[in-house]
SEDO-475397 format. One record per residue: residue number from 1; residue in three letters; z, y, x of N, C-alpha, C in turn. Coordinates in pm, whole numbers, plus 32768, in hexadecimal, padded with zeros to 4 digits. Atoms other than C-alpha are relative to their C-alpha. Layout:
N
NUM,Ala,Z,Y,X,Z,Y,X,Z,Y,X
...
***
This chain:
261
1,Met,8000,7F88,8053,8000,8000,8000,8000,807D,8057
2,Val,800C,7F81,7FB8,7FAD,8161,806F,803D,806D,7FA9
3,Asn,7FC7,7F8F,804A,8073,8296,800B,7F94,806A,7FE9
4,Val,805D,7F93,801E,7F9D,839A,7F5A,804B,8083,7FE5
5,Leu,7FAB,7F8B,8015,80BA,8487,7EFD,808C,7FE0,8031
6,Arg,7F74,800F,7FDB,8210,84B7,7F97,8046,8088,7FFB
7,Phe,7FAA,7F8A,8008,8310,85BD,7F34,8084,7FDA,8042
8,Thr,7F83,801B,7FB9,843D,85CE,801D,805D,8077,7FF0
9,Asp,7F99,7F99,8018,856B,8698,7FA6,7FC0,8085,7FDB
10,Val,804F,7F8A,8024,8482,878F,7EFC,804C,8057,7F9D
11,Ser,7FCD,7F9B,805D,850D,88CA,7E5F,7F9A,8070,7FF6
12,Tyr,8060,7F94,8019,8446,89E6,7DC8,8047,806C,7FB2
13,Leu,7FC0,7F8F,8041,84CA,8B3D,7D6E,7F97,8062,7FCD
14,Arg,8053,7F94,8034,8429,8C44,7C92,805B,8071,7FD5
15,Asn,7FA9,7F8D,801A,84C8,8D9B,7C8B,8093,7FDC,8012
16,Gly,7F79,8027,7FE0,85FB,8CFD,7D23,8039,7F93,7FA8
17,Arg,7FD0,8068,805E,8616,8BFA,7C0B,7FC5,7F79,8029
18,Pro,8034,8083,7FD9,85FA,8A87,7C63,7FAC,7FC1,7F91
19,Ile,8059,8046,805D,84D1,89DF,7BB9,8002,7F6A,801E
20,Leu,7FEB,808A,7FD3,84ED,889D,7C86,8075,8002,8060
21,Asp,7F87,8004,7FAE,8629,882E,7D37,8014,7F74,8039
22,Gly,7FE5,807D,7FBA,8638,8716,7E37,7FB0,7F88,7FD1
23,Val,8055,806C,8034,8512,8646,7DBC,7FCE,7FA8,8072
24,Asp,8035,8066,7FA6,84C8,8507,7E80,7FAA,7FA1,7FAE
25,Trp,805E,804B,8054,8396,844A,7E03,7F8C,7FD2,8058
26,Thr,8070,8038,7FB4,828E,8365,7E99,7FA2,7FB7,7FA1
27,Val,8068,8043,804E,8147,82F3,7DFA,7FA5,7FB5,8060
28,Thr,805B,804F,7FAD,807D,81D8,7E94,7F7A,7FF1,7FBA
29,Asp,8088,8007,8035,7F0D,818F,7E62,7FF0,7FA0,7F8B
30,Ser,800A,805C,8072,7F54,807C,7D64,8056,802A,7F8A
31,Asp,7FA3,7FD3,8068,804B,8145,7C91,7FB7,804B,7F90
32,Arg,8028,7FAE,8072,8012,81D8,7B37,8080,803B,7FC5
33,Trp,7F82,7FBE,8023,8127,82D4,7AF2,7FF1,8055,7F84
34,Val,7FF0,7FA0,806D,8195,838D,79BC,8075,805B,8024
35,Ile,7F92,7FA0,7FEF,8265,84CA,79DB,8026,8032,7F75
36,Leu,7FCB,7FDB,8083,833C,8508,78A8,806A,806B,800F
37,Gly,7F94,7F9E,8000,841C,862B,7854,7FE6,806D,7F9A
38,Pro,8010,7F94,8061,845A,874C,7766,7FB9,8078,803D
39,Asn,8038,7F82,7FCE,83B9,88A3,7782,8060,803E,8064
40,Gly,7FAD,7FC1,7F9B,8434,8954,78B8,8041,7FA1,8062
41,Ala,7FC1,8063,7FA8,848F,8813,796C,7FCD,8006,808F
42,Gly,803B,7FFA,7F7B,83AA,885A,7A95,7F84,7FAB,8010
43,Lys,8074,805A,7FF8,8289,8771,7A40,7F84,8047,8034
44,Thr,8076,7FB6,7FD5,817C,887A,7A6B,8009,8025,8094
45,Thr,7FEF,7FDE,7F73,820D,88E3,7BBA,7FE7,7F86,8059
46,Val,801E,807A,7FB6,8203,877B,7C33,7F6A,7FEE,800E
47,Met,8091,8010,7FFB,8092,8772,7BDA,7FBF,8068,805A
48,Lys,8036,7F9A,7FA6,804E,88BA,7C8E,8010,7FD7,8092
49,Leu,7FEA,802D,7F77,80E5,882A,7DC9,7FA9,7F86,801F
50,Ala,804E,807A,7FE9,8036,86DA,7DA1,7F6B,801E,800F
51,Thr,808D,7FDA,7FF3,7EE5,878A,7D80,7FEA,8061,8073
52,Ala,8009,7FA5,7F8C,7F2E,885F,7EB5,7FDD,808E,7FD6
53,Asn,8017,7F78,8030,7F21,899B,7DE3,807A,8059,800F
54,Asp,7F89,7FB0,7FE4,807C,8A0F,7E48,804F,7FB8,806D
55,Tyr,7FB2,8036,7F91,8184,89D2,7F51,8094,7FFE,7FD9
56,Pro,7F71,8005,8020,82F2,8969,7F3B,804B,8070,8047
57,Thr,7FAA,7F9E,7FBE,8402,8A64,7F87,804A,7FBE,8075
58,Thr,7FC5,8050,7F96,84BB,895B,804E,7FD6,7F6F,7FEC
59,Gly,802E,808A,8004,8473,87F0,809F,7F6E,7FF7,8027
60,Thr,808B,8015,7FD8,831E,8759,80E7,7FB4,7FB4,7F95
61,Val,805C,8046,805A,81F5,86E7,8018,7F8B,7FCF,8053
62,Asp,8072,803D,7FBD,80F6,85F6,80AA,7F9F,7FCF,7F95
63,Val,8069,8026,805F,7FB0,85CE,7FE8,7F92,7FBA,8050
64,Leu,8065,804F,7FB9,7EC7,84B9,8060,8016,8007,8096
65,Asp,7FD6,8005,7F74,7F85,84AC,81A9,7FEC,8085,8049
66,Lys,800D,7F7B,7FC6,7F57,8623,81DF,8075,8055,7FCE
67,Arg,7F8B,7FB1,8028,8086,8709,81DF,7FD6,808C,7FD5
68,Leu,801D,7F79,802F,806D,8843,810E,803B,8066,8061
69,Gly,7FD9,7F9D,7F9E,807F,8972,81EF,7FC5,7FE6,8088
70,Arg,803C,8022,7F7E,7FD5,88BA,830D,7F6F,7FD1,7FF2
71,Val,8086,8032,8019,7E88,8863,826D,7FB2,8067,7FB0
72,Asp,8059,7FAF,8051,7D5F,8922,81E7,7FED,7FB8,7F7A
73,Ile,8003,8046,8080,7D76,88D1,8074,7F72,7FE1,7FD4
74,Phe,808A,801E,8025,7BF9,88DB,8058,7FD6,7F77,8033
75,Glu,801C,8087,7FD0,7BF9,8798,8122,802B,7F98,7F99
76,Leu,7FCA,805F,8061,7CB7,86F6,8002,7FB9,8007,7F79
77,Arg,802F,7FE2,8088,7BF7,8786,7EDC,7FB6,7F8B,7FBF
78,Asn,804E,806C,803C,7AFF,866B,7EA4,8047,7F79,8001
79,Arg,7FB4,807D,7FFC,7C07,8562,7EE7,8067,7FF7,7F90
80,Ile,7FA0,7FFA,806D,7CDC,85CD,7DBE,7FB6,801C,7F7E
81,Gly,8035,7FE5,8085,7C72,85AF,7C53,806E,803D,7FAB
82,Phe,7F9A,7FBB,804D,7D26,869C,7B67,7FC6,802F,7F7C
83,Val,8029,7FD5,8086,7D0F,86E0,79F2,8076,8044,7FBE
84,Ser,7F9A,7FB9,804C,7DD3,87E4,792F,7FBB,805A,7F9A
85,Ser,803A,7FA4,8061,7DA3,88D6,7810,7FC4,8079,8047
86,Ala,8038,7F91,7FB4,7D68,89E5,7915,7F75,7FDF,8035
87,Thr,8085,802B,7FD3,7C43,891A,799B,7F99,8019,7F93
88,Ala,805D,7FF0,806F,7BA0,891E,7844,7FDC,8092,7FE9
89,Arg,801A,7F72,8019,7BC3,8A98,7825,7F9F,803B,8066
90,Arg,805A,7FCB,7F99,7AF9,8ACA,7965,7F6F,7FD1,7FEE
91,Ile,8086,8038,8010,79CC,8A02,78EB,7FAF,8058,7FA1
92,Pro,8055,7FB1,805B,78B0,8AD7,785A,7FDB,7FAF,7F84
93,Ala,801E,8046,807D,7872,8A7F,76ED,7F72,7FCC,7FFC
94,Asn,808D,802A,8002,76FB,8A63,7731,7FDF,7F9D,806F
95,Glu,8019,8062,7F95,7726,896E,7853,7FD5,7F7B,7FC4
96,Ile,802D,8084,802C,765F,882D,781D,8062,7F97,8035
97,Val,7F99,8061,7FDC,774A,8701,7823,7FDA,7FB5,807F
98,Arg,802B,8043,7F85,767C,864D,792D,801C,8059,8079
99,Asp,7FE8,7FA4,7F92,7691,8783,7A08,8095,8015,8018
100,Leu,7F6E,7FF4,7FF1,7806,87A2,79C5,8035,7F95,805F
101,Val,7FD4,806F,7FAB,7835,864F,7A6A,7FC3,800E,808C
102,Leu,8045,7FF4,7F80,7733,8688,7B7E,8040,8069,805B
103,Thr,7FD1,7F92,7FAD,77C8,87D2,7BF3,8085,7FE2,8044
104,Ala,7F86,8027,7FBB,790A,8722,7C55,7FE4,7FE3,8093
105,Ala,8023,8020,7F76,7851,86B9,7D91,8009,807A,805A
106,Tyr,7FF6,7F83,7FB4,7851,8828,7DFC,8080,804E,7FE0
107,Ser,7F83,7FBF,8028,79A5,887C,7D61,7FE8,808A,7FC4
108,Val,801C,7F81,8044,790A,898E,7C8B,7FFD,7FE7,7F6A
109,Glu,800C,8005,8091,7912,89D9,7B18,7F88,8055,7FD8
110,Gly,807C,7FBB,8024,77BE,8A34,7A8F,7F96,7FE5,8068
111,Arg,806A,8023,7FA1,767A,89BE,7B2A,7FAF,807C,8025
112,Trp,804E,7F90,7FCF,75BC,8AB7,7C03,7F83,7FCC,8045
113,Asn,8077,802B,7FB6,74C9,8A56,7D15,801C,7F88,8059
114,Glu,7FE0,8072,7FAC,756C,891D,7D9F,7F90,7F97,7FF7
115,His,8060,806D,7FFF,748F,87FB,7E02,804C,7F7B,7FF8
116,Tyr,7FBF,8081,8011,74F0,869E,7D91,7F9F,7F8F,801D
117,Glu,8052,8076,7FE1,746E,8555,7E17,7FFB,7FA5,7F86
118,Asp,800B,8061,806D,73FC,843F,7D31,8080,7FAD,7FF1
119,Ile,7F86,8050,8006,7537,837F,7D8D,806F,804B,7FB5
120,Asp,7F9E,7FB1,804A,760A,849E,7D06,7FE5,7FFB,7F6A
121,Ile,8026,8002,808D,754B,84A3,7BBF,8020,7F78,7FC2
122,Arg,7FE1,8085,8033,756C,832A,7B98,8097,7FED,7FF2
123,Gln,7F6F,8009,8008,76E0,8343,7BE1,8034,8048,7F83
124,Ala,7FD5,7FB4,8076,770A,844D,7AD5,7FDD,7FB6,7F80
125,Glu,8029,8049,8078,7647,8382,79D7,805A,7F85,7FEB
126,Arg,7FA9,8076,800C,7719,824C,7A21,808A,8028,7FCD
127,Ile,7F7A,7FD6,8029,7860,830A,79FB,8001,8030,7F70
128,Leu,8009,7FD5,808C,77F0,83AD,78B7,7FFF,7F88,7FA3
129,Ala,8003,8079,8053,77A5,8254,782D,8089,7FBF,7FFB
130,Glu,7F7C,803F,7FFC,78F9,81D0,789D,8063,8046,7FA6
131,Trp,7FA4,7FB4,8054,79A9,82E6,77DF,7FC3,801E,7F77
132,Asp,803D,7FFD,8085,78CE,82B2,76AB,7FC4,8089,7FE0
133,Leu,803C,7F7C,8010,780F,83F6,76DC,7F6A,8001,801A
134,Ala,808E,8006,7FDF,76AF,837C,7724,7FAC,804B,7F99
135,Gly,804A,7FBD,806A,7638,8401,75D5,8013,8096,7FFB
136,Phe,7FE4,7F71,7FFF,76C2,8559,7623,7FD4,8043,8083
137,Ala,8022,7FCD,7F7B,762C,8587,7780,7FB3,8082,7FFA
138,Asp,8051,7F88,800A,7539,8694,7709,803B,8067,7FA1
139,His,7FBD,7F9F,8055,762E,8742,7621,8047,8069,8056
140,Thr,7FB1,7F9C,7FB8,76E5,887F,7684,8094,7FE5,7FEB
141,Phe,7F70,8018,8005,7859,8874,76CD,803F,803F,7F84
142,Gly,7FC6,7FBA,8072,78A1,896F,75B9,7FEB,7FBD,7F7B
143,Thr,801A,8044,807F,7813,888A,74AC,804F,7F7F,7FF1
144,Leu,7FB5,807D,8005,78F5,8763,7500,8080,800F,7FB0
145,Ser,7F7C,8002,8040,7A27,8701,7438,806B,8003,806C
146,Asp,7F93,7FFE,7F9E,7B7C,871C,74DF,8008,7F7D,804D
147,Gly,7FF8,8082,7FBD,7B80,85A8,7529,7F8D,7FEB,8062
148,Glu,8074,800C,7FA7,7A21,85B0,75BC,8010,805A,807A
149,Arg,7FE9,7FA7,7F8D,7A80,86DA,7695,8062,7FC2,8062
150,Lys,7F9E,803D,7FA6,7BAF,8625,771E,7FBF,7F90,8050
151,Arg,8042,806D,7FB8,7ADB,84F5,7776,7F9B,8037,8064
152,Ala,8061,7FC4,7FA3,79D0,85D4,7814,8046,8037,807C
153,Leu,7FB7,7FCA,7F8D,7AD4,867C,78F0,8033,7F90,805A
154,Ile,7FD5,8072,7FAE,7B5B,852A,795F,7F88,7FC7,804B
155,Ala,8079,802F,7FBD,79F7,84B9,79AA,7FE0,8059,8078
156,Arg,8016,7FA4,7F90,79CE,85F0,7A80,8064,7FE6,8071
157,Ala,7F97,8013,7F9C,7B19,85AA,7B30,7FEB,7F83,8055
158,Val,8013,807C,7FB4,7AB1,844A,7B97,7F77,7FF8,8042
159,Met,8088,7FFF,7FC9,794E,84AB,7BFE,8000,7FEE,8097
160,Thr,7FFE,8004,7F6E,79B2,84CE,7D6C,804D,7F88,8038
161,Asp,7FAF,8074,7FD6,7A6E,8380,7D78,8081,802D,8043
162,Pro,7F86,7FCB,7FC3,7BBD,842D,7DB1,8062,7F90,8024
163,Glu,7F99,8061,7FD7,7CE0,837D,7E5A,807D,800A,7FAA
164,Val,7F94,7FF3,8061,7DD2,83FF,7D54,7FCB,8051,7F8B
165,Leu,802A,7FBC,807B,7D95,846A,7BEB,807C,8035,7FBC
166,Leu,7F8D,7FBD,803C,7E89,8566,7B56,7FD8,8037,7F78
167,Leu,8021,7FDD,808A,7E8C,859B,79DD,8076,804B,7FC2
168,Asp,7F96,7FAE,803A,7F56,86B5,7943,7FF0,8004,7F68
169,Glu,8002,800A,8092,7F93,865F,77D3,7F72,7FEA,7FCB
170,Pro,808C,8014,8026,7E38,85C8,779F,7FE9,7FEF,7F6B
171,Ser,8015,8016,8090,7E71,8571,762F,803C,806E,7FAA
172,Ala,7FCA,7F92,804F,7F14,86B9,75C8,7F94,803B,7FA6
173,Ser,8055,7FBE,8065,7E77,875A,7490,7F9E,7FA2,7FBA
174,Leu,805F,805B,803D,7DB3,8621,7433,8036,7FC7,7F7D
175,Asp,7FD6,8043,807A,7DB7,858B,72D7,801B,7F6D,801E
176,Leu,7FD3,8089,7FE9,7E35,8428,72AD,7F8F,7FA7,8033
177,Gly,806E,8055,7FD7,7CE1,8381,72C8,7FD0,801F,808D
178,Ala,802F,7FD8,7F7A,7C71,8449,73F8,8067,7FDC,806A
179,Arg,7F97,8023,7FA0,7DC1,8412,74A0,7FFC,7F6B,8020
180,Glu,7FFF,8090,7FE9,7DB6,829A,7470,7F85,7FD1,804C
181,Arg,8079,8024,7FB7,7C50,8284,74EA,8010,8022,8094
182,Leu,7FED,7FD7,7F75,7CA9,8346,7624,8065,7FA6,8046
183,Leu,7F9A,8054,7FC2,7DE3,8279,7665,7FCC,7F74,801D
184,Gln,803E,8083,7FE5,7D1D,8135,7645,7FAC,8006,807F
185,Met,8056,7FF4,7F8B,7C27,81B2,7749,8052,8017,807F
186,Leu,7FA8,7FEB,7F8D,7D3A,822F,7831,8046,7F7E,8027
187,Ser,7FBF,807F,7FE4,7DE7,80DF,7810,7FA2,7FA3,804C
188,Gly,8061,8054,7FBA,7CAB,8025,7874,7FE8,802F,808E
189,Phe,8015,7FC7,7F7B,7C75,8111,7999,8078,7FE3,8059
190,Ala,7F86,8016,7FB2,7DE0,80EF,7A09,800C,7F70,802F
191,Gln,7FF0,808D,7FDF,7DCC,7F74,7A09,7F91,7FCA,8059
192,Ser,806A,802B,7FA5,7C90,7F66,7ADC,8030,8009,8091
193,Pro,7FD3,7FFB,7F74,7CE0,7F09,7C46,7FB0,8061,8056
194,Ser,8051,7FA3,7FB2,7BCA,7FF2,7CBB,8022,8092,7FE4
195,Ser,7FDC,7F76,8023,7C69,8126,7C1C,8062,8039,8066
196,Pro,7FA3,7FC2,7FA1,7D2A,8222,7CEF,808D,8003,7FC8
197,Ala,7F7A,7FE3,8031,7E9B,826E,7CD9,7FF6,8066,7F8F
198,Met,8004,7FA5,8072,7EE7,8326,7B94,808B,8039,7FE4
199,Val,7F85,7FBF,802B,7FF0,841E,7B26,7FDF,804D,7F81
200,Met,8019,7FBF,8080,8003,8494,79BD,807F,8043,7FCF
201,Val,7F90,7FB6,803C,80E7,85A0,792C,7FF4,7FF8,7F68
202,Thr,7FFE,7FFC,8092,814D,8582,77BF,808D,8022,7FD1
203,His,7F7E,7FE9,803F,8265,85E7,76D3,802B,7F89,7FAC
204,His,7FE9,8064,8067,8249,84B0,75FA,7FEA,7F73,8035
205,Val,800F,808B,7FD4,8284,833F,7642,7F8E,7FBC,7FB6
206,Glu,806D,803B,804D,8183,82F0,7534,7F79,8013,8045
207,Glu,807E,7FE3,7FBC,8077,837E,761C,7FF4,7FBA,8086
208,Ile,8009,804C,7F84,80BC,828F,773C,7F9F,7F8B,7FEC
209,Pro,805E,806E,8011,7F8F,81A7,7761,8036,7F7E,803E
210,Pro,7FE0,807E,7FBE,7FCC,8034,77A5,7FBD,7FF9,8089
211,Gly,8036,800A,7F79,7F98,7FEB,7915,8040,8063,8060
212,Phe,7FB7,7FA7,7FA7,8068,810C,7999,8080,7FBC,802E
213,Thr,7F9E,8058,7FBF,8168,807F,7A88,8088,8040,8018
214,His,7F85,7FBD,7FD9,8270,8188,7AD6,8014,807E,7FAD
215,Val,7FE0,7F86,8048,8322,82AE,7A36,8064,8052,8050
216,Met,7F9E,7FA2,7FCB,83D3,83E2,7ABC,8027,805D,7F8D
217,Met,7FCE,7FB0,806F,84AE,849B,79C2,804A,8078,8039
218,Leu,7FCB,7F84,7FCA,84FF,8608,7A0C,8049,804F,7F94
219,Lys,7FB7,7FA3,8055,85FB,86F7,7976,8032,8072,8057
220,Ala,7FD5,7F89,7FB7,8633,885B,79F0,7FE5,7FF4,8096
221,Gly,802A,8005,7F75,857B,880F,7B33,803A,7F8F,8052
222,Arg,7FC3,806F,7FB7,8647,86DE,7B92,7FD4,7F7B,7FC3
223,Ile,8024,8084,802F,85F1,856E,7B7A,8078,7FC1,7FB7
224,Gln,7F9A,8046,804D,86B7,84C2,7A65,7FF6,7F69,8013
225,Ala,8017,808F,7FEC,861A,836C,7A99,7F77,7FEF,803E
226,Ile,807F,8018,7FBC,8504,82DC,7B6E,7FF6,7F6C,8025
227,Gly,8012,808C,7FDA,8471,8183,7BA4,7F99,7FBA,7FAA
228,Pro,805F,804C,8050,83A6,806B,7B05,8012,801A,7F6A
229,Met,7FFE,7FE0,808F,834B,80AA,7999,805C,7FA2,7FB2
230,Ala,7FBA,8063,8051,83E4,7F68,7916,8097,800F,8005
231,Thr,7F6F,7FF6,7FF2,8541,7FB0,7998,8034,808F,7FF8
232,Thr,7FD5,7F75,7FF9,8547,812C,79A1,7FEF,804A,7F7B
233,Leu,8015,7FBF,8081,84B9,8194,7850,805D,7FBE,7F99
234,Thr,7F9A,8036,805A,85F4,8152,7783,8033,806E,7FA4
235,Ala,7FC7,7F9F,805E,86A1,81F7,765C,806A,8057,8044
236,Asp,7F98,7FB3,7FBA,87C2,825E,773D,7FC2,806B,8059
237,Asn,8040,7F9E,7FA8,86D9,8308,7835,7FB8,806C,7FB0
238,Leu,803B,7F99,8056,861F,83B7,771B,806A,8062,7FD0
239,Glu,7F94,7FA8,802E,876A,843B,7698,802B,805F,8070
240,Ala,7FD8,7FAB,7F8F,87C9,84BA,77F3,7F97,806B,801C
241,Thr,806E,7FA3,7FE0,8674,8562,7815,7FEC,8069,7F93
242,Phe,8020,7FA6,806F,8645,85F9,76BC,807A,8033,7FB4
243,Gly,7F85,7FCA,8038,87B0,862D,7659,801F,7FD7,7F73
244,Met,7FDD,8035,8084,87BB,855E,751A,7FE7,7F6A,8000
245,Pro,800F,8093,8001,87DB,83EC,74C1,7F7E,7FD4,7FBD
246,Phe,807E,8034,8035,869F,8323,7481,8009,7F69,7FE9
247,Glu,801F,808F,800C,863A,81D0,73FF,7F77,7FED,803D
248,Leu,807D,8017,7FB8,852A,8152,74EA,7FCE,7F74,7FE1
249,Thr,803D,8083,8019,843C,8039,748D,7F83,7FF1,8057
250,Ala,8077,801E,7FAF,8326,7F90,7553,7FB6,7F8C,7FC0
251,His,8053,806B,8037,8204,7EBB,74D8,7F78,8003,8044
252,Asp,8081,800D,7FBC,80D6,7E41,759F,7FE6,8074,8061
253,Gly,8011,7F9A,7F9A,8113,7F41,76AF,8003,808F,7FCD
254,Arg,7FF4,7F7A,803A,8136,8068,75C0,8090,8019,7FD8
255,Tyr,7F76,7FD9,801C,8278,8127,7587,8006,8063,7F8D
256,Ala,7FE6,7F9E,8069,830C,81ED,7467,8094,8024,8005
257,Ala,7F76,7FD1,7FFE,8447,82BE,7459,801B,8052,7F83
258,Val,7FD4,7FB9,8078,8500,8338,7326,8091,8029,8015
259,Ala,7F78,7FD1,7FEF,8639,840C,7329,8060,7FB3,7FA6
260,Arg,7F98,8042,804F,8773,8358,72B8,8055,806A,7FBA
261,Pro,7FAA,7FA0,8046,8849,8407,71B0,8088,800A,8041
***
């Protein structure tokens, strides 16, 4: 196993206020992690550090065996796949879906005058098919449904064969059908031995796809629980993280949590 992310005693301050406090966390190339926690827990900051878009106040962050602060982050750009709502806002509404995926090779949003080899085009077509978007390749991004947009952004993120795929609330805002379709596809991707390490942020245990192996639970910037999904995602740890008692159920790799009276 190879480490793709390592946080060592990481703290992060904003305006003198601790956002992360003493976070130790390691992700290997075969791991599929979920980060759970309430609003303000520090999940977004963890993702900023993992994508090399920010730096810790204290401690060290190693991304793909490169230490932040000692590496040109542009060297890492094509090795990290990242999807968030902010990503979607940067995509021009008139961008053709095929081009949306292709332009990942140049790390740009919006096609200009880049030249693409036939191998790039074939790669984009294959990935679009894998994410059930082949029929939308010539559509514009602005005409897609929310679920189709989320899948298109993931297709773009995996275009460069990244060594780690980071997903920030990928099923947020989706209706039930679109959410379940996306989770099925993420589950299949997670369980493929050829897929990269994965980290997914969510607020809801119902949005954890089968095949994810580990969970880190954050509250007020500190780790409440961390480890393998089967032993760490418990009602007691949910209560410690979210501050109220839950009844937690699991069936066929899916979880559900309901507050206890």
